C-alpha positions in Angstrom: 20.8 45.8 -26.2 20.0 46.0 -22.5 21.4 43.6 -19.9 18.9 40.8 -19.6 17.2 40.4 -16.2 17.6 44.0 -15.0 14.5 46.0 -15.8 14.2 49.6 -14.8 13.9 50.0 -11.1 11.5 52.7 -9.8 13.5 54.7 -7.2 10.7 57.2 -6.5 7.6 58.4 -8.3 9.7 60.5 -10.6 13.0 58.6 -10.9 13.9 55.3 -12.6 17.3 53.6 -12.6 18.6 50.8 -14.9 21.9 49.2 -15.4 22.4 48.6 -19.1 24.9 46.8 -21.4 25.4 48.5 -24.7 28.3 47.9 -27.0 27.9 51.4 -28.5 28.6 52.9 -25.0 32.3 52.1 -25.1 33.2 55.3 -23.3 33.6 56.7 -19.7 31.7 59.8 -18.7 28.2 61.2 -18.7 25.6 61.9 -21.3 22.1 63.4 -21.0 19.1 63.9 -23.3 15.8 65.7 -22.7 12.7 64.4 -24.5 9.4 66.1 -23.5 8.7 65.6 -19.8 11.6 63.2 -19.3 15.4 63.8 -18.9 17.6 60.7 -19.3 21.2 60.6 -17.9 23.7 57.9 -18.7 26.8 57.6 -16.5 29.5 55.2 -17.6 32.0 54.4 -14.9 33.0 51.3 -16.9 32.9 51.1 -20.7 29.6 49.5 -22.0 28.0 49.4 -18.6 26.1 52.7 -18.2 23.8 53.5 -15.3 20.7 55.0 -16.9 18.7 57.5 -14.8 15.3 58.7 -16.0 13.6 61.7 -14.3 9.9 62.2 -15.2 9.2 65.4 -13.3 9.5 68.1 -15.9 6.4 70.1 -16.8 5.9 71.1 -20.4 6.9 74.7 -20.9 5.1 77.3 -23.1 6.0 80.7 -24.4 3.5 83.6 -23.7 2.2 85.0 -27.0 1.8 88.4 -25.4 5.3 89.1 -24.0 7.3 86.0 -25.0 8.1 84.9 -21.4 8.3 81.2 -20.6 5.4 80.0 -18.5 5.1 76.7 -16.8 1.3 76.5 -17.1 -1.2 77.9 -19.5 -3.2 80.7 -17.8 -5.5 81.3 -20.7 -6.1 79.3 -23.8 -8.8 81.2 -25.6 -8.6 80.6 -29.3 -5.2 78.8 -29.0 -3.5 81.8 -27.3 -1.1 80.9 -24.5 -0.8 83.8 -22.0 1.1 84.4 -18.7 -0.7 85.7 -15.7 0.4 89.3 -16.3 -0.8 89.4 -19.9 -4.1 87.6 -19.0 -4.7 90.2 -16.3 -4.3 93.0 -18.9 -7.2 91.5 -20.9 -9.6 91.7 -17.9 
């Protein structure tokens, strides 16, 4: 249950902020969760009143099928193969 009348406020093109009221958040501290391209952070200074920050700036990450390194963008996707720049240059 969110606090009525306080929709998420867009802080910048990647950040959203919202004050929520949730009975299940009867704690003090911080909690985070990453879901796809978004990371959500809840900070409770007072029980049941968390500040909810949402950051929508993460890029989807892939693993290179040639060497196993993590790549931020797909360099070559020929036949469903995800390759990094180094492995793609070896094919040329």
